[in-house]
Structures are given as C-alpha cells and as structure tokens.
N, CA, C and O atoms as CSV, one atom per row, in Angstrom:
chain,resi,resn,atom,element,x,y,z
A,1,MET,N,N,-0.167,10.573,-19.104
A,1,MET,CA,C,0.278,10.102,-17.814
A,1,MET,C,C,0.294,11.276,-16.845
A,1,MET,O,O,1.021,12.251,-17.034
A,2,ASN,N,N,-0.510,11.161,-15.824
A,2,ASN,CA,C,-0.651,12.239,-14.844
A,2,ASN,C,C,-0.195,11.737,-13.480
A,2,ASN,O,O,-0.879,10.939,-12.839
A,3,ILE,N,N,0.953,12.207,-13.050
A,3,ILE,CA,C,1.517,11.761,-11.772
A,3,ILE,C,C,0.611,12.105,-10.597
A,3,ILE,O,O,0.622,11.413,-9.578
A,4,ASN,N,N,-0.171,13.166,-10.734
A,4,ASN,CA,C,-1.070,13.557,-9.645
A,4,ASN,C,C,-2.157,12.511,-9.393
A,4,ASN,O,O,-2.638,12.380,-8.268
A,5,GLU,N,N,-2.545,11.771,-10.426
A,5,GLU,CA,C,-3.519,10.699,-10.241
A,5,GLU,C,C,-2.934,9.588,-9.367
A,5,GLU,O,O,-3.618,9.053,-8.495
A,6,ILE,N,N,-1.681,9.249,-9.602
A,6,ILE,CA,C,-1.010,8.234,-8.776
A,6,ILE,C,C,-0.831,8.759,-7.355
A,6,ILE,O,O,-1.069,8.032,-6.391
A,7,LYS,N,N,-0.415,10.013,-7.222
A,7,LYS,CA,C,-0.243,10.601,-5.885
A,7,LYS,C,C,-1.548,10.588,-5.101
A,7,LYS,O,O,-1.534,10.374,-3.889
A,8,ALA,N,N,-2.662,10.811,-5.762
A,8,ALA,CA,C,-3.968,10.798,-5.082
A,8,ALA,C,C,-4.297,9.401,-4.558
A,8,ALA,O,O,-4.814,9.264,-3.449
A,9,VAL,N,N,-4.003,8.366,-5.342
A,9,VAL,CA,C,-4.246,6.999,-4.891
A,9,VAL,C,C,-3.343,6.685,-3.696
A,9,VAL,O,O,-3.780,6.066,-2.726
A,10,ILE,N,N,-2.084,7.115,-3.775
A,10,ILE,CA,C,-1.157,6.874,-2.662
A,10,ILE,C,C,-1.640,7.591,-1.403
A,10,ILE,O,O,-1.573,7.025,-0.311
A,11,GLN,N,N,-2.120,8.810,-1.535
A,11,GLN,CA,C,-2.624,9.533,-0.359
A,11,GLN,C,C,-3.810,8.799,0.250
A,11,GLN,O,O,-3.914,8.696,1.473
A,12,ASP,N,N,-4.708,8.287,-0.594
A,12,ASP,CA,C,-5.832,7.498,-0.081
A,12,ASP,C,C,-5.332,6.234,0.616
A,12,ASP,O,O,-5.892,5.828,1.634
A,13,TYR,N,N,-4.289,5.612,0.080
A,13,TYR,CA,C,-3.669,4.435,0.690
A,13,TYR,C,C,-3.125,4.782,2.076
A,13,TYR,O,O,-3.367,4.059,3.042
A,14,PHE,N,N,-2.392,5.888,2.166
A,14,PHE,CA,C,-1.869,6.334,3.461
A,14,PHE,C,C,-3.005,6.596,4.453
A,14,PHE,O,O,-2.963,6.132,5.592
A,15,ASP,N,N,-4.018,7.341,4.009
A,15,ASP,CA,C,-5.131,7.698,4.891
A,15,ASP,C,C,-5.893,6.460,5.362
A,15,ASP,O,O,-6.228,6.345,6.541
A,16,ALA,N,N,-6.165,5.541,4.448
A,16,ALA,CA,C,-6.908,4.329,4.802
A,16,ALA,C,C,-6.137,3.496,5.818
A,16,ALA,O,O,-6.724,2.946,6.750
A,17,GLY,N,N,-4.835,3.403,5.640
A,17,GLY,CA,C,-4.013,2.650,6.582
A,17,GLY,C,C,-4.021,3.274,7.964
A,17,GLY,O,O,-4.194,2.580,8.966
A,18,TYR,N,N,-3.835,4.574,8.019
A,18,TYR,CA,C,-3.794,5.260,9.314
A,18,TYR,C,C,-5.148,5.191,10.019
A,18,TYR,O,O,-5.213,5.025,11.237
A,19,ASP,N,N,-6.224,5.319,9.248
A,19,ASP,CA,C,-7.573,5.324,9.814
A,19,ASP,C,C,-8.152,3.920,10.020
A,19,ASP,O,O,-9.273,3.790,10.513
A,20,CYS,N,N,-7.408,2.865,9.652
A,20,CYS,CA,C,-7.898,1.477,9.733
A,20,CYS,C,C,-9.202,1.320,8.948
A,20,CYS,O,O,-10.121,0.622,9.378
A,21,ASP,N,N,-9.264,1.976,7.803
A,21,ASP,CA,C,-10.481,2.037,6.988
A,21,ASP,C,C,-10.409,1.013,5.847
A,21,ASP,O,O,-9.858,1.284,4.780
A,22,GLY,N,N,-10.976,-0.159,6.101
A,22,GLY,CA,C,-10.952,-1.228,5.110
A,22,GLY,C,C,-11.692,-0.885,3.834
A,22,GLY,O,O,-11.237,-1.247,2.749
A,23,ALA,N,N,-12.819,-0.196,3.932
A,23,ALA,CA,C,-13.590,0.159,2.737
A,23,ALA,C,C,-12.790,1.098,1.842
A,23,ALA,O,O,-12.765,0.929,0.623
A,24,LYS,N,N,-12.139,2.084,2.445
A,24,LYS,CA,C,-11.328,3.019,1.657
A,24,LYS,C,C,-10.116,2.304,1.061
A,24,LYS,O,O,-9.735,2.575,-0.078
A,25,MET,N,N,-9.506,1.388,1.829
A,25,MET,CA,C,-8.364,0.643,1.313
A,25,MET,C,C,-8.790,-0.228,0.137
A,25,MET,O,O,-8.049,-0.369,-0.836
A,26,ARG,N,N,-9.977,-0.809,0.226
A,26,ARG,CA,C,-10.474,-1.650,-0.866
A,26,ARG,C,C,-10.624,-0.839,-2.163
A,26,ARG,O,O,-10.469,-1.387,-3.254
A,27,GLU,N,N,-10.922,0.457,-2.049
A,27,GLU,CA,C,-11.061,1.311,-3.231
A,27,GLU,C,C,-9.732,1.546,-3.942
A,27,GLU,O,O,-9.718,1.731,-5.159
A,28,VAL,N,N,-8.621,1.543,-3.219
A,28,VAL,CA,C,-7.329,1.844,-3.858
A,28,VAL,C,C,-6.660,0.602,-4.431
A,28,VAL,O,O,-5.740,0.713,-5.241
A,29,PHE,N,N,-7.112,-0.576,-4.019
A,29,PHE,CA,C,-6.537,-1.825,-4.520
A,29,PHE,C,C,-7.445,-2.458,-5.563
A,29,PHE,O,O,-8.669,-2.406,-5.443
A,30,ASN,N,N,-6.849,-3.050,-6.577
A,30,ASN,CA,C,-7.570,-3.866,-7.539
A,30,ASN,C,C,-8.056,-5.113,-6.813
A,30,ASN,O,O,-7.355,-5.622,-5.938
A,31,LYS,N,N,-9.229,-5.612,-7.151
A,31,LYS,CA,C,-9.776,-6.771,-6.440
A,31,LYS,C,C,-8.920,-8.030,-6.604
A,31,LYS,O,O,-9.057,-8.965,-5.815
A,32,ALA,N,N,-8.044,-8.073,-7.608
A,32,ALA,CA,C,-7.157,-9.215,-7.821
A,32,ALA,C,C,-5.785,-9.026,-7.165
A,32,ALA,O,O,-4.895,-9.858,-7.343
A,33,ALA,N,N,-5.614,-7.955,-6.421
A,33,ALA,CA,C,-4.307,-7.614,-5.850
A,33,ALA,C,C,-3.804,-8.663,-4.866
A,33,ALA,O,O,-4.573,-9.384,-4.230
A,34,HIS,N,N,-2.471,-8.715,-4.771
A,34,HIS,CA,C,-1.796,-9.535,-3.769
A,34,HIS,C,C,-0.767,-8.680,-3.056
A,34,HIS,O,O,-0.215,-7.732,-3.614
A,35,ILE,N,N,-0.529,-9.041,-1.814
A,35,ILE,CA,C,0.394,-8.316,-0.954
A,35,ILE,C,C,1.470,-9.310,-0.540
A,35,ILE,O,O,1.170,-10.362,0.023
A,36,PHE,N,N,2.735,-8.969,-0.823
A,36,PHE,CA,C,3.850,-9.882,-0.604
A,36,PHE,C,C,4.846,-9.325,0.402
A,36,PHE,O,O,5.081,-8.119,0.467
A,37,GLY,N,N,5.419,-10.219,1.177
A,37,GLY,CA,C,6.476,-9.865,2.111
A,37,GLY,C,C,7.015,-11.130,2.743
A,37,GLY,O,O,6.815,-12.225,2.217
A,38,HIS,N,N,7.699,-10.988,3.869
A,38,HIS,CA,C,8.235,-12.122,4.621
A,38,HIS,C,C,7.472,-12.299,5.920
A,38,HIS,O,O,7.018,-11.327,6.525
A,39,ASP,N,N,7.336,-13.539,6.341
A,39,ASP,CA,C,6.796,-13.768,7.682
A,39,ASP,C,C,7.943,-13.733,8.690
A,39,ASP,O,O,9.086,-13.454,8.327
A,40,GLU,N,N,7.637,-14.016,9.950
A,40,GLU,CA,C,8.629,-13.928,11.016
A,40,GLU,C,C,9.795,-14.892,10.809
A,40,GLU,O,O,10.901,-14.627,11.280
A,41,ALA,N,N,9.566,-16.000,10.116
A,41,ALA,CA,C,10.612,-16.999,9.866
A,41,ALA,C,C,11.391,-16.715,8.584
A,41,ALA,O,O,12.321,-17.449,8.248
A,42,GLY,N,N,11.017,-15.654,7.867
A,42,GLY,CA,C,11.716,-15.312,6.623
A,42,GLY,C,C,11.141,-15.958,5.381
A,42,GLY,O,O,11.701,-15.805,4.296
A,43,ALA,N,N,10.034,-16.680,5.512
A,43,ALA,CA,C,9.392,-17.317,4.368
A,43,ALA,C,C,8.470,-16.316,3.665
A,43,ALA,O,O,8.055,-15.316,4.252
A,44,LEU,N,N,8.166,-16.602,2.416
A,44,LEU,CA,C,7.274,-15.745,1.633
A,44,LEU,C,C,5.901,-15.692,2.272
A,44,LEU,O,O,5.331,-16.716,2.649
A,45,ARG,N,N,5.381,-14.484,2.385
A,45,ARG,CA,C,4.000,-14.275,2.824
A,45,ARG,C,C,3.262,-13.652,1.648
A,45,ARG,O,O,3.650,-12.589,1.162
A,46,ASP,N,N,2.206,-14.303,1.191
A,46,ASP,CA,C,1.389,-13.856,0.061
A,46,ASP,C,C,-0.046,-13.754,0.558
A,46,ASP,O,O,-0.693,-14.764,0.836
A,47,ARG,N,N,-0.535,-12.518,0.666
A,47,ARG,CA,C,-1.902,-12.304,1.151
A,47,ARG,C,C,-2.783,-11.832,0.001
A,47,ARG,O,O,-2.366,-11.018,-0.824
A,48,ASP,N,N,-4.002,-12.351,-0.042
A,48,ASP,CA,C,-4.965,-11.820,-0.993
A,48,ASP,C,C,-5.569,-10.549,-0.399
A,48,ASP,O,O,-5.306,-10.215,0.756
A,49,LEU,N,N,-6.366,-9.853,-1.177
A,49,LEU,CA,C,-6.896,-8.563,-0.745
A,49,LEU,C,C,-7.772,-8.686,0.499
A,49,LEU,O,O,-7.663,-7.858,1.403
A,50,ASN,N,N,-8.637,-9.696,0.565
A,50,ASN,CA,C,-9.523,-9.825,1.719
A,50,ASN,C,C,-8.745,-10.042,3.014
A,50,ASN,O,O,-9.106,-9.490,4.054
A,51,THR,N,N,-7.689,-10.833,2.960
A,51,THR,CA,C,-6.855,-11.064,4.141
A,51,THR,C,C,-6.167,-9.772,4.559
A,51,THR,O,O,-6.096,-9.454,5.746
A,52,PHE,N,N,-5.660,-9.028,3.578
A,52,PHE,CA,C,-4.995,-7.755,3.860
A,52,PHE,C,C,-5.979,-6.751,4.469
A,52,PHE,O,O,-5.642,-6.060,5.430
A,53,ILE,N,N,-7.184,-6.668,3.917
A,53,ILE,CA,C,-8.187,-5.725,4.428
A,53,ILE,C,C,-8.518,-6.043,5.888
A,53,ILE,O,O,-8.688,-5.129,6.694
A,54,ALA,N,N,-8.610,-7.313,6.232
A,54,ALA,CA,C,-8.874,-7.691,7.625
A,54,ALA,C,C,-7.759,-7.176,8.537
A,54,ALA,O,O,-8.036,-6.753,9.660
A,55,LEU,N,N,-6.511,-7.202,8.080
A,55,LEU,CA,C,-5.401,-6.657,8.872
A,55,LEU,C,C,-5.510,-5.139,8.994
A,55,LEU,O,O,-5.264,-4.579,10.062
A,56,VAL,N,N,-5.876,-4.479,7.901
A,56,VAL,CA,C,-6.033,-3.019,7.913
A,56,VAL,C,C,-7.077,-2.613,8.942
A,56,VAL,O,O,-6.898,-1.622,9.650
A,57,GLU,N,N,-8.156,-3.366,9.031
A,57,GLU,CA,C,-9.269,-3.011,9.915
A,57,GLU,C,C,-8.999,-3.331,11.388
A,57,GLU,O,O,-9.772,-2.927,12.257
A,58,THR,N,N,-7.926,-4.041,11.673
A,58,THR,CA,C,-7.574,-4.350,13.058
A,58,THR,C,C,-7.133,-3.069,13.754
A,58,THR,O,O,-6.200,-2.412,13.292
A,59,PRO,N,N,-7.785,-2.699,14.857
A,59,PRO,CA,C,-7.400,-1.466,15.552
A,59,PRO,C,C,-5.938,-1.495,15.981
A,59,PRO,O,O,-5.418,-2.534,16.387
A,60,LYS,N,N,-5.284,-0.342,15.886
A,60,LYS,CA,C,-3.878,-0.201,16.249
A,60,LYS,C,C,-3.764,0.818,17.374
A,60,LYS,O,O,-4.583,1.732,17.480
A,61,PRO,N,N,-2.742,0.656,18.216
A,61,PRO,CA,C,-2.525,1.698,19.232
A,61,PRO,C,C,-2.173,3.015,18.546
A,61,PRO,O,O,-1.652,3.022,17.431
A,62,GLU,N,N,-2.457,4.110,19.208
A,62,GLU,CA,C,-2.160,5.408,18.627
A,62,GLU,C,C,-0.657,5.548,18.376
A,62,GLU,O,O,0.157,5.125,19.198
A,63,TYR,N,N,-0.301,6.137,17.247
A,63,TYR,CA,C,1.101,6.330,16.890
A,63,TYR,C,C,1.239,7.585,16.039
A,63,TYR,O,O,0.270,8.089,15.472
A,64,GLN,N,N,2.458,8.067,15.970
A,64,GLN,CA,C,2.736,9.252,15.158
A,64,GLN,C,C,2.709,8.868,13.682
A,64,GLN,O,O,3.388,7.933,13.259
A,65,ARG,N,N,1.935,9.583,12.927
A,65,ARG,CA,C,1.829,9.299,11.500
A,65,ARG,C,C,3.118,9.680,10.790
A,65,ARG,O,O,3.727,10.710,11.081
A,66,GLN,N,N,3.524,8.822,9.845
A,66,GLN,CA,C,4.736,9.070,9.066
A,66,GLN,C,C,4.540,8.441,7.692
A,66,GLN,O,O,4.568,7.218,7.562
A,67,ASP,N,N,4.343,9.257,6.674
A,67,ASP,CA,C,4.119,8.800,5.299
A,67,ASP,C,C,5.043,9.583,4.375
A,67,ASP,O,O,5.280,10.774,4.579
A,68,GLU,N,N,5.563,8.900,3.358
A,68,GLU,CA,C,6.439,9.585,2.407
A,68,GLU,C,C,6.428,8.858,1.071
A,68,GLU,O,O,6.544,7.634,1.022
A,69,ILE,N,N,6.288,9.612,-0.007
A,69,ILE,CA,C,6.455,9.065,-1.350
A,69,ILE,C,C,7.925,9.219,-1.706
A,69,ILE,O,O,8.445,10.335,-1.733
A,70,LEU,N,N,8.598,8.106,-1.978
A,70,LEU,CA,C,10.014,8.136,-2.333
A,70,LEU,C,C,10.221,8.276,-3.836
A,70,LEU,O,O,11.118,8.995,-4.277
A,71,SER,N,N,9.390,7.589,-4.626
A,71,SER,CA,C,9.524,7.669,-6.083
A,71,SER,C,C,8.250,7.166,-6.751
A,71,SER,O,O,7.502,6.363,-6.194
A,72,ILE,N,N,8.032,7.667,-7.959
A,72,ILE,CA,C,6.950,7.184,-8.829
A,72,ILE,C,C,7.529,7.102,-10.240
A,72,ILE,O,O,8.107,8.066,-10.743
A,73,ASP,N,N,7.367,5.942,-10.868
A,73,ASP,CA,C,7.843,5.746,-12.239
A,73,ASP,C,C,6.733,5.133,-13.072
A,73,ASP,O,O,6.119,4.144,-12.671
A,74,PHE,N,N,6.481,5.715,-14.218
A,74,PHE,CA,C,5.530,5.135,-15.160
A,74,PHE,C,C,6.271,4.112,-16.004
A,74,PHE,O,O,7.334,4.401,-16.553
A,75,THR,N,N,5.706,2.914,-16.106
A,75,THR,CA,C,6.301,1.875,-16.938
A,75,THR,C,C,5.596,1.771,-18.285
A,75,THR,O,O,6.104,1.146,-19.216
A,76,SER,N,N,4.427,2.386,-18.380
A,76,SER,CA,C,3.682,2.541,-19.637
A,76,SER,C,C,2.616,3.593,-19.359
A,76,SER,O,O,2.599,4.191,-18.283
A,77,GLU,N,N,1.732,3.819,-20.315
A,77,GLU,CA,C,0.653,4.778,-20.082
A,77,GLU,C,C,-0.333,4.276,-19.039
A,77,GLU,O,O,-1.039,5.071,-18.418
A,78,ASP,N,N,-0.387,2.961,-18.840
A,78,ASP,CA,C,-1.389,2.371,-17.953
A,78,ASP,C,C,-0.799,1.579,-16.795
A,78,ASP,O,O,-1.532,0.870,-16.105
A,79,THR,N,N,0.502,1.680,-16.568
A,79,THR,CA,C,1.130,0.998,-15.440
A,79,THR,C,C,2.183,1.912,-14.821
A,79,THR,O,O,2.804,2.732,-15.498
A,80,ALA,N,N,2.359,1.744,-13.516
A,80,ALA,CA,C,3.340,2.558,-12.800
A,80,ALA,C,C,3.794,1.801,-11.556
A,80,ALA,O,O,3.153,0.849,-11.109
A,81,VAL,N,N,4.917,2.253,-11.015
A,81,VAL,CA,C,5.464,1.684,-9.786
A,81,VAL,C,C,5.828,2.845,-8.866
A,81,VAL,O,O,6.408,3.839,-9.304
A,82,ALA,N,N,5.482,2.709,-7.591
A,82,ALA,CA,C,5.842,3.726,-6.603
A,82,ALA,C,C,6.527,3.045,-5.429
A,82,ALA,O,O,6.208,1.913,-5.065
A,83,ARG,N,N,7.469,3.764,-4.852
A,83,ARG,CA,C,8.112,3.314,-3.616
A,83,ARG,C,C,7.736,4.324,-2.541
A,83,ARG,O,O,7.946,5.526,-2.704
A,84,VAL,N,N,7.177,3.828,-1.440
A,84,VAL,CA,C,6.687,4.708,-0.377
A,84,VAL,C,C,7.137,4.168,0.976
A,84,VAL,O,O,7.499,2.999,1.113
A,85,LYS,N,N,7.104,5.049,1.969
A,85,LYS,CA,C,7.307,4.648,3.367
A,85,LYS,C,C,6.065,5.050,4.140
A,85,LYS,O,O,5.500,6.123,3.927
A,86,THR,N,N,5.651,4.169,5.042
A,86,THR,CA,C,4.509,4.465,5.891
A,86,THR,C,C,4.669,3.736,7.221
A,86,THR,O,O,5.119,2.591,7.275
A,87,ARG,N,N,4.297,4.413,8.261
A,87,ARG,CA,C,4.410,3.848,9.604
A,87,ARG,C,C,3.077,3.249,10.015
A,87,ARG,O,O,2.022,3.851,9.816
A,88,VAL,N,N,3.138,2.046,10.595
A,88,VAL,CA,C,1.975,1.395,11.185
A,88,VAL,C,C,2.409,0.928,12.572
A,88,VAL,O,O,3.237,0.026,12.702
A,89,GLY,N,N,1.854,1.537,13.587
A,89,GLY,CA,C,2.283,1.225,14.953
A,89,GLY,C,C,3.741,1.587,15.134
A,89,GLY,O,O,4.148,2.719,14.872
A,90,ASN,N,N,4.531,0.617,15.585
A,90,ASN,CA,C,5.957,0.889,15.774
A,90,ASN,C,C,6.818,0.317,14.653
A,90,ASN,O,O,8.018,0.112,14.834
A,91,ILE,N,N,6.211,0.058,13.493
A,91,ILE,CA,C,6.939,-0.466,12.335
A,91,ILE,C,C,6.895,0.564,11.206
A,91,ILE,O,O,5.831,1.081,10.864
A,92,LEU,N,N,8.058,0.853,10.635
A,92,LEU,CA,C,8.140,1.702,9.447
A,92,LEU,C,C,8.309,0.790,8.239
A,92,LEU,O,O,9.311,0.088,8.102
A,93,PHE,N,N,7.309,0.818,7.372
A,93,PHE,CA,C,7.304,-0.043,6.192
A,93,PHE,C,C,7.810,0.721,4.971
A,93,PHE,O,O,7.498,1.897,4.781
A,94,THR,N,N,8.586,0.038,4.158
A,94,THR,CA,C,8.901,0.491,2.813
A,94,THR,C,C,8.105,-0.410,1.882
A,94,THR,O,O,8.271,-1.629,1.894
A,95,ASP,N,N,7.244,0.192,1.081
A,95,ASP,CA,C,6.361,-0.552,0.180
A,95,ASP,C,C,6.705,-0.224,-1.263
A,95,ASP,O,O,6.981,0.926,-1.603
A,96,VAL,N,N,6.684,-1.240,-2.099
A,96,VAL,CA,C,6.752,-1.061,-3.547
A,96,VAL,C,C,5.351,-1.374,-4.056
A,96,VAL,O,O,4.886,-2.511,-3.973
A,97,LEU,N,N,4.693,-0.359,-4.580
A,97,LEU,CA,C,3.308,-0.477,-5.047
A,97,LEU,C,C,3.284,-0.483,-6.566
A,97,LEU,O,O,3.811,0.432,-7.199
A,98,SER,N,N,2.680,-1.503,-7.154
A,98,SER,CA,C,2.502,-1.574,-8.606
A,98,SER,C,C,1.081,-1.147,-8.941
A,98,SER,O,O,0.120,-1.631,-8.343
A,99,PHE,N,N,0.957,-0.245,-9.891
A,99,PHE,CA,C,-0.331,0.324,-10.275
A,99,PHE,C,C,-0.717,-0.110,-11.676
A,99,PHE,O,O,0.134,-0.326,-12.539
A,100,ILE,N,N,-2.019,-0.233,-11.881
A,100,ILE,CA,C,-2.561,-0.483,-13.208
A,100,ILE,C,C,-3.779,0.407,-13.396
A,100,ILE,O,O,-4.565,0.609,-12.470
A,101,ARG,N,N,-3.926,0.937,-14.608
A,101,ARG,CA,C,-5.111,1.739,-14.920
A,101,ARG,C,C,-6.008,0.910,-15.819
A,101,ARG,O,O,-5.618,0.501,-16.913
A,102,LEU,N,N,-7.220,0.672,-15.334
A,102,LEU,CA,C,-8.235,-0.067,-16.077
A,102,LEU,C,C,-9.497,0.778,-16.113
A,102,LEU,O,O,-9.928,1.303,-15.087
A,103,ASP,N,N,-10.080,0.906,-17.277
A,103,ASP,CA,C,-11.296,1.712,-17.433
A,103,ASP,C,C,-11.114,3.114,-16.868
A,103,ASP,O,O,-12.048,3.684,-16.303
A,104,GLY,N,N,-9.912,3.674,-17.020
A,104,GLY,CA,C,-9.629,5.037,-16.600
A,104,GLY,C,C,-9.344,5.215,-15.121
A,104,GLY,O,O,-9.148,6.341,-14.664
A,105,LYS,N,N,-9.316,4.111,-14.353
A,105,LYS,CA,C,-9.099,4.217,-12.903
A,105,LYS,C,C,-7.792,3.532,-12.509
A,105,LYS,O,O,-7.549,2.382,-12.873
A,106,TRP,N,N,-6.949,4.257,-11.756
A,106,TRP,CA,C,-5.705,3.709,-11.227
A,106,TRP,C,C,-5.985,2.971,-9.927
A,106,TRP,O,O,-6.662,3.495,-9.042
A,107,THR,N,N,-5.457,1.737,-9.811
A,107,THR,CA,C,-5.519,0.986,-8.565
A,107,THR,C,C,-4.181,0.278,-8.359
A,107,THR,O,O,-3.386,0.124,-9.286
A,108,ILE,N,N,-3.961,-0.144,-7.124
A,108,ILE,CA,C,-2.763,-0.913,-6.788
A,108,ILE,C,C,-3.056,-2.378,-7.099
A,108,ILE,O,O,-4.036,-2.941,-6.609
A,109,ILE,N,N,-2.198,-2.993,-7.920
A,109,ILE,CA,C,-2.389,-4.394,-8.300
A,109,ILE,C,C,-1.497,-5.315,-7.477
A,109,ILE,O,O,-1.796,-6.500,-7.336
A,110,SER,N,N,-0.385,-4.774,-6.923
A,110,SER,CA,C,0.443,-5.573,-6.021
A,110,SER,C,C,1.221,-4.663,-5.082
A,110,SER,O,O,1.504,-3.503,-5.381
A,111,LYS,N,N,1.550,-5.242,-3.937
A,111,LYS,CA,C,2.314,-4.524,-2.921
A,111,LYS,C,C,3.389,-5.470,-2.403
A,111,LYS,O,O,3.097,-6.608,-2.033
A,112,LEU,N,N,4.625,-5.001,-2.376
A,112,LEU,CA,C,5.740,-5.717,-1.766
A,112,LEU,C,C,6.202,-4.865,-0.603
A,112,LEU,O,O,6.525,-3.691,-0.785
A,113,TYR,N,N,6.238,-5.440,0.594
A,113,TYR,CA,C,6.553,-4.642,1.774
A,113,TYR,C,C,7.735,-5.237,2.542
A,113,TYR,O,O,8.006,-6.436,2.486
A,114,ALA,N,N,8.420,-4.357,3.253
A,114,ALA,CA,C,9.445,-4.732,4.224
A,114,ALA,C,C,9.317,-3.750,5.371
A,114,ALA,O,O,9.124,-2.554,5.151
A,115,GLY,N,N,9.423,-4.245,6.583
A,115,GLY,CA,C,9.249,-3.375,7.744
A,115,GLY,C,C,10.423,-3.455,8.687
A,115,GLY,O,O,11.118,-4.469,8.768
A,116,ALA,N,N,10.634,-2.344,9.410
A,116,ALA,CA,C,11.680,-2.272,10.430
A,116,ALA,C,C,11.122,-1.516,11.625
A,116,ALA,O,O,10.386,-0.543,11.455
A,117,PRO,N,N,11.464,-1.953,12.829
A,117,PRO,CA,C,10.966,-1.245,14.023
A,117,PRO,C,C,11.438,0.198,14.052
A,117,PRO,O,O,12.553,0.510,13.637
A,118,VAL,N,N,10.566,1.076,14.553
A,118,VAL,CA,C,10.898,2.477,14.741
A,118,VAL,C,C,11.570,2.602,16.109
A,118,VAL,O,O,11.058,2.091,17.105
A,119,ASN,N,N,12.684,3.261,16.153
A,119,ASN,CA,C,13.383,3.444,17.436
A,119,ASN,C,C,12.809,4.607,18.204
A,119,ASN,O,O,13.271,4.910,19.304
C-alpha cells in the first residue's frame, strides 16, 4: 500500500477540476463511478461519470484555487477512502472519495460531496 499513489490520483483530480479538463478527470475515475450529493431541494443526486464529466467541462469564472487532502485511509490492499476539500467557483466542497485498485491502477469508484459557499 503506497499512499503516494493515492495522493497522485487526488492531485490529478484537483488539477482536472481546476482546469475543467474532462479527459484528465475521466482518467482518475473508474468508468463505473457514481457521484452522490444533494440537489437544491435536499433530495439525493446520483450522477453517472458522463454526466459528471459534462459538469467538469463547463467553463467556470476565474477563482482562487483551494485544494486540501484531509485524510487517506486504506481499507484493504486494493481499496482506500480519502476526504478532501476543493474549491469550485464560490463553493468549497468536502468530498469523500472511494478508491479501488484494478489491474494495478488506482481510480475513484465513488464520490460523495457536500458544498458550502465561500465567504
């Protein structure tokens, strides 16, 4: 278990988000991944990878970059969970990223997010 491998995937995740780079974001997520959170009414929002990538590729107004790894925990030799913060526009998101290693490659298999406006 090499924590630096997970950190590298997280850094690519941060970079892809900031750069609105859908192709790079697609590399860090497993093709079966789902992204979960709440919609404006508080109901469950479940996005598949293609829907999420379309959001990533949507141009955003310029903003100050803010990324932070809060924790990384290995749940087995081939699975891990990370908690991170990342800013997108005027929203600071806290994400729980679940990782899986398949064929020697770490990818994000699920993302649970919550966002709060930046003051």
